[in-house]
N, CA, C, O and the ligand as a Tripos MOL2 file, in Angstrom:
@<TRIPOS>MOLECULE
protein
  229   227    58     0     0
PROTEIN
NO_CHARGES

@<TRIPOS>ATOM
      1 N          99.0940   79.2310   84.4990 N.3       1 MET1
      2 CA         98.3740   79.6200   85.7220 C.3       1 MET1
      3 C          99.0570   80.8240   86.3420 C.2       1 MET1
      4 O         100.2450   80.7870   86.6620 O.2       1 MET1
      5 N          98.3030   81.8710   86.5040 N.am      2 THR2
      6 CA         98.8320   83.1040   87.0680 C.3       2 THR2
      7 C          98.4890   83.1950   88.5490 C.2       2 THR2
      8 O          97.3250   83.1000   88.9400 O.2       2 THR2
      9 N          99.5010   83.3770   89.3480 N.am      3 GLU3
     10 CA         99.2630   83.5040   90.7770 C.3       3 GLU3
     11 C          98.7450   84.9040   91.0820 C.2       3 GLU3
     12 O          99.2960   85.9020   90.6160 O.2       3 GLU3
     13 N          97.6830   84.9600   91.8690 N.am      4 GLN4
     14 CA         97.0830   86.2500   92.2030 C.3       4 GLN4
     15 C          97.7940   86.8630   93.3980 C.2       4 GLN4
     16 O          97.8030   86.2940   94.4890 O.2       4 GLN4
     17 N          98.3840   88.0170   93.1840 N.am      5 LYS5
     18 CA         99.0910   88.6980   94.2730 C.3       5 LYS5
     19 C          98.3330   89.9240   94.7560 C.2       5 LYS5
     20 O          98.7800   90.6270   95.6620 O.2       5 LYS5
     21 N          97.2030   90.1680   94.1530 N.am      6 HIS6
     22 CA         96.4380   91.3540   94.5310 C.3       6 HIS6
     23 C          95.0100   90.9510   94.8730 C.2       6 HIS6
     24 O          94.0800   91.1880   94.1010 O.2       6 HIS6
     25 N          94.8530   90.3400   96.0340 N.am      7 PRO7
     26 CA         93.5240   89.8220   96.4000 C.3       7 PRO7
     27 C          92.4520   90.8960   96.4120 C.2       7 PRO7
     28 O          91.2830   90.5930   96.1780 O.2       7 PRO7
     29 N          92.8180   92.1440   96.6770 N.am      8 GLN8
     30 CA         91.8010   93.1960   96.7180 C.3       8 GLN8
     31 C          91.2430   93.5030   95.3450 C.2       8 GLN8
     32 O          90.2160   94.1700   95.2210 O.2       8 GLN8
     33 N          91.9270   93.0120   94.2930 N.am      9 LYS9
     34 CA         91.4300   93.2500   92.9370 C.3       9 LYS9
     35 C          90.5630   92.0980   92.4330 C.2       9 LYS9
     36 O          89.9700   92.1790   91.3570 O.2       9 LYS9
     37 N          90.4970   91.0360   93.2150 N.am     10 GLN10
     38 CA         89.6210   89.9410   92.8360 C.3      10 GLN10
     39 C          88.2260   90.2300   93.3500 C.2      10 GLN10
     40 O          88.0660   90.7400   94.4590 O.2      10 GLN10
     41 N          87.2100   89.9090   92.5520 N.am     11 PRO11
     42 CA         85.8540   90.1180   93.0480 C.3      11 PRO11
     43 C          85.5990   89.2560   94.2670 C.2      11 PRO11
     44 O          85.9950   88.0920   94.3140 O.2      11 PRO11
     45 N          84.9410   89.8330   95.2430 N.am     12 LYS12
     46 CA         84.5510   89.0780   96.4320 C.3      12 LYS12
     47 C          83.2380   88.3670   96.1500 C.2      12 LYS12
     48 O          82.3450   88.9050   95.4950 O.2      12 LYS12
     49 N          83.1420   87.1580   96.6540 N.am     13 VAL13
     50 CA         81.9470   86.3520   96.4240 C.3      13 VAL13
     51 C          81.3110   86.0080   97.7600 C.2      13 VAL13
     52 O          81.9800   85.5350   98.6780 O.2      13 VAL13
     53 N          80.0270   86.2500   97.8530 N.am     14 CYS14
     54 CA         79.2950   85.9110   99.0660 C.3      14 CYS14
     55 C          79.3050   84.3990   99.2670 C.2      14 CYS14
     56 O          78.8510   83.6600   98.3920 O.2      14 CYS14
     57 N          79.8170   83.9250  100.4120 N.am     15 PRO15
     58 CA         79.9010   82.4780  100.6330 C.3      15 PRO15
     59 C          78.5480   81.8350  100.8690 C.2      15 PRO15
     60 O          78.4270   80.6110  100.8120 O.2      15 PRO15
     61 N          77.5370   82.6340  101.1310 N.am     16 GLU16
     62 CA         76.2040   82.0770  101.3710 C.3      16 GLU16
     63 C          75.4270   81.8660  100.0750 C.2      16 GLU16
     64 O          74.7400   80.8550   99.9310 O.2      16 GLU16
     65 N          75.5200   82.7850   99.1460 N.am     17 CYS17
     66 CA         74.6530   82.6970   97.9730 C.3      17 CYS17
     67 C          75.4070   82.8290   96.6500 C.2      17 CYS17
     68 O          74.8130   82.6960   95.5800 O.2      17 CYS17
     69 N          76.7190   83.0920   96.7230 N.am     18 GLY18
     70 CA         77.4900   83.1720   95.4900 C.3      18 GLY18
     71 C          77.4020   84.5110   94.7810 C.2      18 GLY18
     72 O          77.9190   84.6610   93.6740 O.2      18 GLY18
     73 N          76.7540   85.4870   95.4050 N.am     19 HIS19
     74 CA         76.6680   86.8230   94.8090 C.3      19 HIS19
     75 C          78.0680   87.4130   94.6680 C.2      19 HIS19
     76 O          78.8570   87.3970   95.6130 O.2      19 HIS19
     77 N          78.3660   87.9300   93.4870 N.am     20 VAL20
     78 CA         79.6690   88.5320   93.2300 C.3      20 VAL20
     79 C          79.5840   90.0330   93.4400 C.2      20 VAL20
     80 O          78.7370   90.7070   92.8540 O.2      20 VAL20
     81 N          80.4740   90.5510   94.2850 N.am     21 PHE21
     82 CA         80.5230   91.9850   94.5470 C.3      21 PHE21
     83 C          81.4360   92.6420   93.5230 C.2      21 PHE21
     84 O          82.6560   92.4770   93.5530 O.2      21 PHE21
     85 N          80.8180   93.3870   92.6200 N.am     22 GLN22
     86 CA         81.5610   93.9620   91.5020 C.3      22 GLN22
     87 C          82.2600   95.2710   91.8700 C.2      22 GLN22
     88 O          83.0780   95.7910   91.1110 O.2      22 GLN22
     89 N          81.9270   95.7800   93.0260 N.am     23 GLY23
     90 CA         82.5060   97.0520   93.4340 C.3      23 GLY23
     91 C          83.9060   96.8840   93.9980 C.2      23 GLY23
     92 O          84.6300   95.9550   93.6400 O.2      23 GLY23
     93 N          84.2690   97.7850   94.8720 N.am     24 ASN24
     94 CA         85.5960   97.7890   95.4760 C.3      24 ASN24
     95 C          85.6060   96.8570   96.6760 C.2      24 ASN24
     96 O          85.0670   97.1920   97.7300 O.2      24 ASN24
     97 N          86.2160   95.6920   96.5190 N.am     25 GLY25
     98 CA         86.2830   94.7370   97.6250 C.3      25 GLY25
     99 C          84.9000   94.2930   98.0590 C.2      25 GLY25
    100 O          84.0860   93.8530   97.2480 O.2      25 GLY25
    101 N          84.6540   94.4170   99.3430 N.am     26 TRP26
    102 CA         83.3790   93.9800   99.9160 C.3      26 TRP26
    103 C          82.3390   95.0910   99.9110 C.2      26 TRP26
    104 O          81.3920   95.0490  100.6960 O.2      26 TRP26
    105 N          82.4950   96.0620   99.0590 N.am     27 ASP27
    106 CA         81.5390   97.1670   98.9860 C.3      27 ASP27
    107 C          80.1150   96.6400   98.8520 C.2      27 ASP27
    108 O          79.8090   95.9120   97.9090 O.2      27 ASP27
    109 N          79.2520   97.0010   99.7820 N.am     28 GLY28
    110 CA         77.8530   96.5860   99.7200 C.3      28 GLY28
    111 C          77.5300   95.3330  100.5060 C.2      28 GLY28
    112 O          76.3700   94.9300  100.5890 O.2      28 GLY28
    113 N          78.5620   94.7070  101.0900 N.am     29 ILE29
    114 CA         78.2980   93.4660  101.8290 C.3      29 ILE29
    115 C          77.3960   93.7010  103.0210 C.2      29 ILE29
    116 O          76.5780   92.8450  103.3560 O.2      29 ILE29
    117 N          77.5310   94.8480  103.6670 N.am     30 ASP30
    118 CA         76.7170   95.0620  104.8710 C.3      30 ASP30
    119 C          75.2270   95.0520  104.5400 C.2      30 ASP30
    120 O          74.4440   94.3690  105.2000 O.2      30 ASP30
    121 N          74.8410   95.8100  103.5190 N.am     31 ALA31
    122 CA         73.4310   95.8510  103.1320 C.3      31 ALA31
    123 C          72.9790   94.4930  102.6060 C.2      31 ALA31
    124 O          71.8830   94.0310  102.9230 O.2      31 ALA31
    125 N          73.8240   93.8620  101.8070 N.am     32 HIS32
    126 CA         73.5150   92.5490  101.2460 C.3      32 HIS32
    127 C          73.3000   91.5260  102.3670 C.2      32 HIS32
    128 O          72.3110   90.7940  102.3840 O.2      32 HIS32
    129 N          74.2460   91.4990  103.2880 N.am     33 TRP33
    130 CA         74.1770   90.4910  104.3510 C.3      33 TRP33
    131 C          72.9700   90.7230  105.2440 C.2      33 TRP33
    132 O          72.2370   89.7880  105.5670 O.2      33 TRP33
    133 N          72.7680   91.9630  105.6380 N.am     34 ARG34
    134 CA         71.6480   92.2650  106.5330 C.3      34 ARG34
    135 C          70.3250   91.9250  105.8640 C.2      34 ARG34
    136 O          69.3950   91.4750  106.5340 O.2      34 ARG34
    137 N          70.2230   92.1310  104.5590 N.am     35 ALA35
    138 CA         68.9730   91.8840  103.8550 C.3      35 ALA35
    139 C          68.7330   90.3950  103.6340 C.2      35 ALA35
    140 O          67.5880   89.9450  103.6410 O.2      35 ALA35
    141 N          69.8060   89.6270  103.4370 N.am     36 ARG36
    142 CA         69.6140   88.2600  102.9640 C.3      36 ARG36
    143 C          70.0810   87.1680  103.9170 C.2      36 ARG36
    144 O          69.5300   86.0670  103.9070 O.2      36 ARG36
    145 N          71.0770   87.4510  104.7320 N.am     37 HIS37
    146 CA         71.6760   86.3680  105.5200 C.3      37 HIS37
    147 C          71.7570   86.6630  107.0050 C.2      37 HIS37
    148 O          72.4070   85.9350  107.7550 O.2      37 HIS37
    149 N          71.0970   87.7340  107.4290 N.am     38 ASP38
    150 CA         71.1890   88.0930  108.8390 C.3      38 ASP38
    151 C          70.5800   87.0270  109.7440 C.2      38 ASP38
    152 O          70.9050   86.9480  110.9290 O.2      38 ASP38
    153 N          69.6920   86.2040  109.1750 N.am     39 ASP39
    154 CA         69.1070   85.1230  109.9650 C.3      39 ASP39
    155 C          70.0600   83.9320  110.0870 C.2      39 ASP39
    156 O          69.9260   83.1170  110.9990 O.2      39 ASP39
    157 N          71.0150   83.8350  109.1720 N.am     40 VAL40
    158 CA         72.0140   82.7640  109.2390 C.3      40 VAL40
    159 C          73.0540   83.1100  110.3030 C.2      40 VAL40
    160 O          73.3870   82.2910  111.1590 O.2      40 VAL40
    161 N          73.5500   84.3250  110.2310 N.am     41 MET41
    162 CA         74.5230   84.8170  111.2110 C.3      41 MET41
    163 C          74.4520   86.3390  111.1960 C.2      41 MET41
    164 O          74.4480   86.9410  110.1230 O.2      41 MET41
    165 N          74.3960   86.9700  112.3650 N.am     42 PRO42
    166 CA         74.3690   88.4370  112.3740 C.3      42 PRO42
    167 C          75.5940   89.0000  111.6580 C.2      42 PRO42
    168 O          76.6980   88.4640  111.7530 O.2      42 PRO42
    169 N          75.3620   90.0950  110.9420 N.am     43 TYR43
    170 CA         76.4420   90.6950  110.1650 C.3      43 TYR43
    171 C          77.6780   90.9860  111.0170 C.2      43 TYR43
    172 O          78.8120   90.8070  110.5730 O.2      43 TYR43
    173 N          77.4350   91.4410  112.2560 N.am     44 GLU44
    174 CA         78.5550   91.7820  113.1350 C.3      44 GLU44
    175 C          79.4660   90.5760  113.3840 C.2      44 GLU44
    176 O          80.6750   90.7220  113.5620 O.2      44 GLU44
    177 N          78.8620   89.3800  113.3940 N.am     45 GLU45
    178 CA         79.6520   88.1670  113.5940 C.3      45 GLU45
    179 C          80.2510   87.6790  112.2880 C.2      45 GLU45
    180 O          81.3770   87.1800  112.2560 O.2      45 GLU45
    181 N          79.4940   87.8250  111.2160 N.am     46 ALA46
    182 CA         79.9330   87.2840  109.9320 C.3      46 ALA46
    183 C          81.0560   88.1090  109.3080 C.2      46 ALA46
    184 O          81.9540   87.5610  108.6680 O.2      46 ALA46
    185 N          81.0050   89.4190  109.4940 N.am     47 TRP47
    186 CA         81.9480   90.2970  108.8070 C.3      47 TRP47
    187 C          83.4100   89.9850  109.0890 C.2      47 TRP47
    188 O          84.2010   89.9170  108.1480 O.2      47 TRP47
    189 N          83.8100   89.7870  110.3760 N.am     48 PRO48
    190 CA         85.2240   89.4570  110.6100 C.3      48 PRO48
    191 C          85.6500   88.1780  109.8990 C.2      48 PRO48
    192 O          86.7890   88.0600  109.4470 O.2      48 PRO48
    193 N          84.7310   87.2270  109.8030 N.am     49 LEU49
    194 CA         85.0400   85.9610  109.1430 C.3      49 LEU49
    195 C          85.1320   86.1510  107.6330 C.2      49 LEU49
    196 O          86.0050   85.5870  106.9730 O.2      49 LEU49
    197 N          84.2160   86.9530  107.1000 N.am     50 LEU50
    198 CA         84.2380   87.2330  105.6670 C.3      50 LEU50
    199 C          85.5210   87.9640  105.2860 C.2      50 LEU50
    200 O          86.1690   87.6500  104.2880 O.2      50 LEU50
    201 N          85.8630   88.9420  106.1100 N.am     51 LYS51
    202 CA         87.0430   89.7560  105.8520 C.3      51 LYS51
    203 C          88.3060   88.9050  105.8830 C.2      51 LYS51
    204 O          89.2170   89.0910  105.0770 O.2      51 LYS51
    205 N          88.3440   87.9730  106.8230 N.am     52 ALA52
    206 CA         89.4950   87.0770  106.9450 C.3      52 ALA52
    207 C          89.4000   85.9030  105.9760 C.2      52 ALA52
    208 O          90.3240   85.0970  105.8620 O.2      52 ALA52
    209 N          88.2640   85.8200  105.2790 N.am     53 GLU53
    210 CA         87.9910   84.7350  104.3350 C.3      53 GLU53
    211 C          88.0720   83.3790  105.0090 C.2      53 GLU53
    212 O          88.5510   82.4020  104.4340 O.2      53 GLU53
    213 N          87.5900   83.3470  106.2470 N.am     54 THR54
    214 CA         87.5330   82.0860  106.9820 C.3      54 THR54
    215 C          86.0870   81.6660  107.2260 C.2      54 THR54
    216 O          85.8350   80.6750  107.9100 O.2      54 THR54
    217 N          85.1380   82.4180  106.6690 N.am     55 TYR55
    218 CA         83.7340   82.0600  106.8590 C.3      55 TYR55
    219 C          83.4620   80.6720  106.2940 C.2      55 TYR55
    220 O          83.7860   80.3760  105.1440 O.2      55 TYR55
    221 N          82.8600   79.8290  107.1280 N.am     56 GLY56
    222 CA         82.5040   78.4900  106.6610 C.3      56 GLY56
    223 C          83.6550   77.5020  106.7070 C.2      56 GLY56
    224 O          83.4650   76.3210  106.4190 O.2      56 GLY56
    225 N          84.8350   77.9590  107.0610 N.am     57 ASN57
    226 CA         85.9880   77.0480  107.1540 C.3      57 ASN57
    227 C          85.9900   76.3170  108.4980 C.2      57 ASN57
    228 O          86.8810   75.5090  108.7600 O.2      57 ASN57
    229 ZN         74.7730   86.4930   99.8020 Zn       58 ZN58
@<TRIPOS>BOND
     1     1     2 1
     2     2     3 1
     3     3     4 2
     4     3     5 am
     5     5     6 1
     6     6     7 1
     7     7     8 2
     8     7     9 am
     9     9    10 1
    10    10    11 1
    11    11    12 2
    12    11    13 am
    13    13    14 1
    14    14    15 1
    15    15    16 2
    16    15    17 am
    17    17    18 1
    18    18    19 1
    19    19    20 2
    20    19    21 am
    21    21    22 1
    22    22    23 1
    23    23    24 2
    24    23    25 am
    25    25    26 1
    26    26    27 1
    27    27    28 2
    28    27    29 am
    29    29    30 1
    30    30    31 1
    31    31    32 2
    32    31    33 am
    33    33    34 1
    34    34    35 1
    35    35    36 2
    36    35    37 am
    37    37    38 1
    38    38    39 1
    39    39    40 2
    40    39    41 am
    41    41    42 1
    42    42    43 1
    43    43    44 2
    44    43    45 am
    45    45    46 1
    46    46    47 1
    47    47    48 2
    48    47    49 am
    49    49    50 1
    50    50    51 1
    51    51    52 2
    52    51    53 am
    53    53    54 1
    54    54    55 1
    55    55    56 2
    56    55    57 am
    57    57    58 1
    58    58    59 1
    59    59    60 2
    60    59    61 am
    61    61    62 1
    62    62    63 1
    63    63    64 2
    64    63    65 am
    65    65    66 1
    66    66    67 1
    67    67    68 2
    68    67    69 am
    69    69    70 1
    70    70    71 1
    71    71    72 2
    72    71    73 am
    73    73    74 1
    74    74    75 1
    75    75    76 2
    76    75    77 am
    77    77    78 1
    78    78    79 1
    79    79    80 2
    80    79    81 am
    81    81    82 1
    82    82    83 1
    83    83    84 2
    84    83    85 am
    85    85    86 1
    86    86    87 1
    87    87    88 2
    88    87    89 am
    89    89    90 1
    90    90    91 1
    91    91    92 2
    92    91    93 am
    93    93    94 1
    94    94    95 1
    95    95    96 2
    96    95    97 am
    97    97    98 1
    98    98    99 1
    99    99   100 2
   100    99   101 am
   101   101   102 1
   102   102   103 1
   103   103   104 2
   104   103   105 am
   105   105   106 1
   106   106   107 1
   107   107   108 2
   108   107   109 am
   109   109   110 1
   110   110   111 1
   111   111   112 2
   112   111   113 am
   113   113   114 1
   114   114   115 1
   115   115   116 2
   116   115   117 am
   117   117   118 1
   118   118   119 1
   119   119   120 2
   120   119   121 am
   121   121   122 1
   122   122   123 1
   123   123   124 2
   124   123   125 am
   125   125   126 1
   126   126   127 1
   127   127   128 2
   128   127   129 am
   129   129   130 1
   130   130   131 1
   131   131   132 2
   132   131   133 am
   133   133   134 1
   134   134   135 1
   135   135   136 2
   136   135   137 am
   137   137   138 1
   138   138   139 1
   139   139   140 2
   140   139   141 am
   141   141   142 1
   142   142   143 1
   143   143   144 2
   144   143   145 am
   145   145   146 1
   146   146   147 1
   147   147   148 2
   148   147   149 am
   149   149   150 1
   150   150   151 1
   151   151   152 2
   152   151   153 am
   153   153   154 1
   154   154   155 1
   155   155   156 2
   156   155   157 am
   157   157   158 1
   158   158   159 1
   159   159   160 2
   160   159   161 am
   161   161   162 1
   162   162   163 1
   163   163   164 2
   164   163   165 am
   165   165   166 1
   166   166   167 1
   167   167   168 2
   168   167   169 am
   169   169   170 1
   170   170   171 1
   171   171   172 2
   172   171   173 am
   173   173   174 1
   174   174   175 1
   175   175   176 2
   176   175   177 am
   177   177   178 1
   178   178   179 1
   179   179   180 2
   180   179   181 am
   181   181   182 1
   182   182   183 1
   183   183   184 2
   184   183   185 am
   185   185   186 1
   186   186   187 1
   187   187   188 2
   188   187   189 am
   189   189   190 1
   190   190   191 1
   191   191   192 2
   192   191   193 am
   193   193   194 1
   194   194   195 1
   195   195   196 2
   196   195   197 am
   197   197   198 1
   198   198   199 1
   199   199   200 2
   200   199   201 am
   201   201   202 1
   202   202   203 1
   203   203   204 2
   204   203   205 am
   205   205   206 1
   206   206   207 1
   207   207   208 2
   208   207   209 am
   209   209   210 1
   210   210   211 1
   211   211   212 2
   212   211   213 am
   213   213   214 1
   214   214   215 1
   215   215   216 2
   216   215   217 am
   217   217   218 1
   218   218   219 1
   219   219   220 2
   220   219   221 am
   221   221   222 1
   222   222   223 1
   223   223   224 2
   224   223   225 am
   225   225   226 1
   226   226   227 1
   227   227   228 2
@<TRIPOS>SUBSTRUCTURE
     1 MET1         2 RESIDUE 1 A MET
     2 THR2         6 RESIDUE 1 A THR
     3 GLU3        10 RESIDUE 1 A GLU
     4 GLN4        14 RESIDUE 1 A GLN
     5 LYS5        18 RESIDUE 1 A LYS
     6 HIS6        22 RESIDUE 1 A HIS
     7 PRO7        26 RESIDUE 1 A PRO
     8 GLN8        30 RESIDUE 1 A GLN
     9 LYS9        34 RESIDUE 1 A LYS
    10 GLN10       38 RESIDUE 1 A GLN
    11 PRO11       42 RESIDUE 1 A PRO
    12 LYS12       46 RESIDUE 1 A LYS
    13 VAL13       50 RESIDUE 1 A VAL
    14 CYS14       54 RESIDUE 1 A CYS
    15 PRO15       58 RESIDUE 1 A PRO
    16 GLU16       62 RESIDUE 1 A GLU
    17 CYS17       66 RESIDUE 1 A CYS
    18 GLY18       70 RESIDUE 1 A GLY
    19 HIS19       74 RESIDUE 1 A HIS
    20 VAL20       78 RESIDUE 1 A VAL
    21 PHE21       82 RESIDUE 1 A PHE
    22 GLN22       86 RESIDUE 1 A GLN
    23 GLY23       90 RESIDUE 1 A GLY
    24 ASN24       94 RESIDUE 1 A ASN
    25 GLY25       98 RESIDUE 1 A GLY
    26 TRP26      102 RESIDUE 1 A TRP
    27 ASP27      106 RESIDUE 1 A ASP
    28 GLY28      110 RESIDUE 1 A GLY
    29 ILE29      114 RESIDUE 1 A ILE
    30 ASP30      118 RESIDUE 1 A ASP
    31 ALA31      122 RESIDUE 1 A ALA
    32 HIS32      126 RESIDUE 1 A HIS
    33 TRP33      130 RESIDUE 1 A TRP
    34 ARG34      134 RESIDUE 1 A ARG
    35 ALA35      138 RESIDUE 1 A ALA
    36 ARG36      142 RESIDUE 1 A ARG
    37 HIS37      146 RESIDUE 1 A HIS
    38 ASP38      150 RESIDUE 1 A ASP
    39 ASP39      154 RESIDUE 1 A ASP
    40 VAL40      158 RESIDUE 1 A VAL
    41 MET41      162 RESIDUE 1 A MET
    42 PRO42      166 RESIDUE 1 A PRO
    43 TYR43      170 RESIDUE 1 A TYR
    44 GLU44      174 RESIDUE 1 A GLU
    45 GLU45      178 RESIDUE 1 A GLU
    46 ALA46      182 RESIDUE 1 A ALA
    47 TRP47      186 RESIDUE 1 A TRP
    48 PRO48      190 RESIDUE 1 A PRO
    49 LEU49      194 RESIDUE 1 A LEU
    50 LEU50      198 RESIDUE 1 A LEU
    51 LYS51      202 RESIDUE 1 A LYS
    52 ALA52      206 RESIDUE 1 A ALA
    53 GLU53      210 RESIDUE 1 A GLU
    54 THR54      214 RESIDUE 1 A THR
    55 TYR55      218 RESIDUE 1 A TYR
    56 GLY56      222 RESIDUE 1 A GLY
    57 ASN57      226 RESIDUE 1 A ASN
    58 ZN58       229 GROUP 0 **** ****
């Protein structure tokens, strides 16, 4: 088991739908979230939680 020390190199996964962001970090999350999950939580509120990886915790 290899411990991950470079979280920015791990693909980010949308906690709402499991979409994997293949780009650089959360690249594209704003458009993705606004298009698909803005009714669940406004992007402005969700982004700090996503960034801190505390969304849904
Ligand atoms: Zn999603």
